[in-house]
N, C-alpha and C positions, 0 to 999 in steps of 0.2 A: 044315767048310763044304764041300758038294759042288761038284764041278768044273762042273757044268752052271750053278749059280748064279754061280760066278766068271765063266764064259764069257759068260752073259747080261748080267752087270754090265759086262764088257768090251766088248760090242757097242755100249754107249752112247757109247763114244768114237769108233766108226765114224761115228755121227751127228753128234755135235758136232764131231768132228774134221774131217768132210767140209766142214762149213760154215765152220770156222775156217781150214782149209787154203786154201779158195777165197778167203776175204777177205785172210788174211795174205800169200798168194802173188801174187794177181792184182788186187787192188783198185787197187794203184798204176798198173799198166800199163794196166788198164781205164779209170781216170780220165784218165791222160795221153794214151794213144794212141786211145781210143775216144770219149771224151767231149771231150778237147781240153783239159784243165786243165793249168796250169802245175805243174810237178813240185814246186817249193819250197812253193807255196801248198797243194798236196795233202798234203805231208809235215807242214807245220804244223797243217793241220786235223785230221789224224789223230792228231797227238801231243795237241793240246788235248783232243780227244775222249777219248782214252785216260786223260788225267789225271783225268777225272771218275771213272773206274773205281775209283780208290783209295778214294775215298769210298763209292761204292755197293757195292763188294765188302766192306768192312768193316762197312757197314750190313746187308748181306745176311747175313753171318755171324752178326751179333747177332740178326736176326730168326729165323734157324734155331735158335739156342740158346734163344730165348724161345717158340718154337712148340710148342703142345701139341695133338696130334691123334691120332685112332685109328690112322693109318698111319705115325706117327712125326714127327720133326722136319723132316727133309730131303725126304722123298718127296713132300709136298704142293707144295712149291715147284718141285720137279723136274718134276712132271706139268703144272703150271699154265704153265710156261714154254715147253714144246715148240712149240705152235702159233705164238705171237708171235715166237719165235726164228726159225722157218723163214720166216714171212711177211716179216719185216723184212730178212732176207738177200736174199730175191728182190727186194724193193723197192730195196735198195742197189745191186743190179746192173741197175737199169732207170731210170737218170737220164732224166728227160724232156728231149727234144731241142727241144721247142717253147716253152721258156721261157728267159728272159735268163741270162746267164753268172753274175750275182750270185744269181739265184734257184736256179740249179743248185748253187752252193756251199752255199747255206742248206739245200737238200733233201739234199745228200750229208751234211752235218754232222748234221742231225736223225736221218736213217736210220742213220747210223754209230753216233751216241750210243745210239739205241734198240737197235740190234743188239748192241753191245758192252757198254755201261755198264748196261743194264737187263735185257734178255732173256738174253743169254749169261751175264751175271753170276749171275742167279737159277738158270739151269740148271747152270752149271759149279761154282759154289760148293756147291750142294746135292749135286751128283754127287761132287765131291771129298770132302764130309763123310761120304758114306754108309759107306766102310769102317770108320770109327770108330763109328758107330752099329749096324753089322751084325755085327761080331765083335770080340773081345778079342785074338784070336790074331795075333801078328806075321807068322807063316808065312802065314795066310790073307790078311792085309792086303797082303802082298808079292805074293801069288798073284793077288789081284784087280787089283793095279796092273800086274803083268805082262801080263794079259789085256787090260787097257784100252789099255796102250801098243802091244801088238801090233796092235790094231785101229786105233788112232791112226795108226801108221806104215803099216799097209797101206792105209788110206784116203788118207794123205798121198802114198804112192807112186803110188796110182791117179790122184789128183787131179792131181799134178804131171806125170804122163805123158800123161794123155788130154784135159785140159782144152782146151789151145790147138788140138790137132787136132779135138776135138769141136765147139768154137766155129766153127772154120774150115769143118768139114763141114756143120754145120747152118745157118750164115749166109753162107758163101761166102768170108769172109775173117777173119783174127785179130781185126779190129776191128769186126766186125759186131755191131750191138745186138741183131739177131734172134738171133744165135747165143748171145750172153751171156744173153739172156732165157730161152731154152729150157734152157740148161745149168744156170741157177740153179734153175729149177723142178724139173729132174731130180734135182739135188743135194738140194734141199729134201724132196722125196718120200721119198728114201733116208734122210735124217737123221731125219724124223719116224717112220719105221718102226723104225729102230734105237734111238732113244731111248725109244720105248714099250716095246720089248722089255726093255731095261735096267730100266725102272722096275717092271716086274712080275716081274722075275728075283731080287729081293732083298727082304727085309723087316727092318726095324729091330727090334733084339733086345729093347728095352725099351719097351713102350708106356706111356702115362701112366697107365693103369688099374693096371698092375703095379708102378708106383714105390712105394718104401717109405712108409708113412704118415708117418714122421718127417721125410721129405724134401718131401713134397707142398707143405706150407706154403713151404718155402724155394724150391722150383721156381717157384711161382706169383708169388713176388716177383721180378719181372723186373729184371735188372741193367741199369741205365741204359747207354745206348750208349756215353757218354764214358768210363765206367768199364771197360767191356768192351774199348773201344779202348786205353785205357791199360794195362790189365793185359796185353793181347796184345803190345803194343809194348815193355812192360817186361819182355821175355823175350829174353834174349841168343840163345837158340838160334832163336827165331822170326826175329830179325833176320839171322842167319846164313843160314837157309834162304831167307828173302826175297831176300836179295842174291844168293845163288847162282841162284834161280830167275829173278830179273831179268835177270841176266848170260846165262843160257841162252836166254831168250826175246828179249833183244835180238839175240843171235847168229841165232836163227830169223827174227827180223824182217829182218835183213839179207839173208836168203836170197831175199827179193823181187828182189835185185839179180841173182840167177842168171838170171832170165828175159831181163834185158838182156845179161848177160855171154854167154849162148849166142847171142842174136841179132846182137850187134854185135862183141864181142871174138872169138868163135869163128866168127861168120859163119853159123851154122846154128841156128835157133830150135828145130828138132826135137831137138837135142842136150840141151835141158832135161830131157827125159824121162829120158834115160840119167843125167844128173847127179842127177836125184831118186832113181832107183833105186840109184845107187852110193852115194848117202848114207843112205837110209832103210832099205835092206834089211840092211846091216851093223849098224845100230842094232837092227833086230829080232833079229839073232843075239845081239848083246850082251845084249839084254833076256832072252832064253832062258836064256843061260849065267849071268846075274847072280845069281839066287837061290842057286845052288849055291855060287857064289864068296862070297857074303855070309854063307852059313851056316857056310862054312869059316873064313873070316877076319874076319868082321864087316862091318857095312854101311859104315862109316867107311873102312876099309882098302880095301874093294873100290871105293869112290868115289875114293879116292886114285889107285889103279892105273888106273882107268878115265880120270881126269882127265889123268893123265900121258900116257896113249896118245892121248887126244884132243888134247892140245897138240902132240905130235910130228906126228900127221896134219895138223893145221892148218898147222904149218911147212912140211911137205912140200908141200902145195897151194899155199901162198903163194910158195914158192921156184920151183916148177915148174909153175905154173898155165897157161903157154902150150902145155904138152905134155898133150894131153888125157888120155892113159893115166895118166901120173903125176898129174894132177889128180883123176882118178877114184879112184886109189889113195889119195891123201892124204885126200880127202873121206871115203872109205870108213872109214879108220883114225880119223878125227877123230869120225865119228858112232858107230862101233863103241864107242869109249871113252865115249860118253854113256849106254850101256846101264845100267850099275851105279847111277848117279844117279837115272835115270828109274825104275828098278825099285824103288828104295828109298824114293821120295818120300812115298808114302802112310804107310808104317810109320813113317818119321822124323817126319812131321808129327803122327802120333798120339802119338809120344813126346814131342814138343814141347808138345801139348796136356796131356799128363799132367804134364809139368814145370811148365807154367803153373798147373795146378790144385794141384799140391803147393806152389807158391811163394805163390799169391794165395788159394787157397781156393775158387776158382770153376772150374766146369768149362765151358771155352769152346772146344769142339772145332769148332763151326761158324765162330767167328770166327777161330780159328787156321788152318782149312783155307782160309779165303778168301784167305790170302796167296798160294796157288797161282793163283787167279783174277786177283788183283791183278797178279802177275808176268806172267801169260800175256798180259794185255791192255796193261798199261802198258809192259812190256818190249818186246812186239812193236811196240807204237806207237812207241817210241824207235827201234827198228831200222828201221821203215818210214820214220820221219821223217828218219833219217839218210840213207837212200837218196834221198828226195826232195831234201833239201838237197844232198847230194853230186852228184846229177845236175844240179841247177841251178847248183852252183859249177863244174861241169865243162862248163857251156855245152851240156847235152844238148838236141838238136833233136828232139822228138817226131815220129815218122813218117819221119824222114830215113833213107835207105838206109845212108848212110856217116856216122858220128859223128866229130866232132874228137878229136884225141889226148887233149885235156883231159877229155873225156867218157869216153873208153875207160879212162884211168887212174882216174877216180873210180869207175867201175863195178868195176874190178879191186880197188880198196882196199876197197870196201865189202864185195865178196863174199869176198875172200881174206885181207885184211890185219887187218881188225877181228876176225875169230874168233881170230886169234892172241893179241891182247890180252886178249879175253874168257877164253879158255882158261887163260892165265897167271894171272889174277886169281882164277878160280875154283878152280884147284888150290891156291892159297895159303889160301883160305877154308876148304876142306874140312878142313884140318889142325886147324881150332878146333871141328870139329863132333864133340865127344866125348860126346854126350848118351847114346849107346848104352850105355855102361859104367855109367851112373848110374841107368838105368831100373829094375833089379831092386829096389834100395833104396827108390827113389821109389814104385814100386807097392806095396811092403810097407808103407810108412808110410800111403799112401792107404787101403789096405785096413784098417788098424788105425784110422784116423780114421773110417772108415765104420761100423765095428763100434761105436765109442763113440757115435757119432750115433744 
């Protein structure tokens, strides 16, 4: 696979990543400090909305598996979701001020569900599935994943560093609705361009017209949704990957507390940009180094090394969070250690799909890859909800210059202590992810079955 195609594919996560970084990092503080909603109410609403994603993600994966078109299975859904994804994100950050508080909550819930459970689901599940449809090469799949995460992290660094200053510059204050409106439109245009580039950069390798005659009838007999769902969840490696992904995204969701930590615990909201750079830039370095490490010692062992480094960094940040330099060092190590896992996700999920086909006799790449989208939204939703509930329990006072000690402790626990627990559980789970050594035999048997059919 040519590098330019991998690069073009990776650009897609600059688009979706820009919108997702805006939502995951700033929706909570936008709704509490700009709109004036209660933090606990917001957290609960976000979690309920994200819970719907578990259903829509699995359903979307089945739709992809049962799609037959000239441009493939995943690409039609990817292209169709771009415009509504952008529009729904812009509307989410434009809550009408001239309606009642109850109407605002209904508006936010509807827009949030539309953005996350419908349009982001369609876009992200199809995007995640593309490597499995584009190439059989594990090396190429890892390469595609590295490029996408490099763009994801680049976008995340940019969004984390410039959003609050940009909102302030365009609107006059960090809580200005005018500022949030203009920023959401700018980010939406960037996302639309990046996603379009990604869609035209790759082609799915097997079209319906090229399918083997003996398989055509089988392909047209669509697998019922409940069977696809059961087969997918009756796959131990899927469950392990789902748990790891959920934990990782819960951790990313609690990063929403970083905005509060910079503003209230450290006393300078501008520091959030440095905290973002110190976290995501090392992760980019980890991503770049991970393919070589995985090629040398294997994906599972490289993930174990990464998870151990990540746990150590999280402990350093938790113990010395009041020292800004040590905080940055700890966060840097924690996110550097996430590199191997992020780099190997697409290749491992493709292996999980192969294992599922070997076990159940059905190729369910789309449904399997939907677990990444499930984790992205449900995990981040749980993380965001934890932040909302924690702020409420800590008696957070939106807009106050000085917060009570209880709120400061809650913010610190959410931002620094929760990641330690997540890293510890993740490290334990990776030891059970031994699918890599089984894949050669599985692929050999699948090839033999294909010849018989």
